[in-house]
N, C-alpha and C positions, 0 to 999 in steps of 0.2 A: 084661274084670275078675277082678280077682283072687282064690282060695279062700284064704285068710285065717279060717283059726280060734282062731275064737271063743270065750271062756270065757264060759258062760251066768251071766245074771243071777243072786245069790241071794236081794235081801228088794230095796223099794222102790228106793232109790238106787240101785241099780247099774244096775237095769231103767234110772229115771229118764239117766244119763250112757249109758246103749248103746242107744236112742233116739235119743237129740241128737246121740252122735257115727254110727249112722245117718244121722239125715237130712240130718245133716253134709258127709259125703259124699255124700249122694245131688244132698243141694242146690251142692256144689263139679262134677260130671258135668255135669248138665242146665248148669253154666256155661259148661262148652266146649264142653260139642256146642252152643249157645245164639254162644259166639264160632262157631268151623267153621266154624257156617250163615252167619254172620252176617260172614263174613273170601269164607265161596265168594257170598254174592252180592253186595260190593263188586266182588269179579275179573271175579264175569260184569256189571255194567254198563259197566265200567272197558273192556270189551271189547267191549259191542256201541258205547259212546262212538268207538271202534277204529273199529271197522262205518264207523259213521250216518260221522264225515271222509274214510276211503280213499273212500266212496261217492260223496259230496260234494266229489271231487277226480276219481274217476276223468267225473263225469258235467260237472265242470270241463273234465278235457281231450279228452273227447269231444265239443264243444263246447254244448252243454245250453247254453243262455239261462245267463250268469252272474249274472242277478239275478235268476234264482231258486232255481241249485246256489245263493248267499249266502244268500236267504230259509231254501233246506231245515241247511243251516248253522246257522244264528242258530235253527230248528226248535230239531236236534236238540240244540240246547245247552242250548239250555232247559227242555228234553224232559231233559235229564239232570242239571241243577243240580234240575228239581222232587223226580226222583225218589232227587237226594240228601238236598236239604231231605226229605220222606218219611222215611231211615228217622232222622234224628235224632226 
């Protein structure tokens, strides 16, 4: 957060402009923070999807019942899709 020297408002119009600028700055900061949080959540969702796929692949390689592995993969894909839709 930068420490800018702000002129003290001298009349009602200056005060109105000052408050509008301050609110605009706050809105921009909150939007930036919101975008960062959403980006991190998306990244976590992608990592979880990758982990689920890796687990399903390992289960298949280990000789786990192939039908069961497919069901797990489908469940993971469905859960990922629902998570994505919930974000939107």
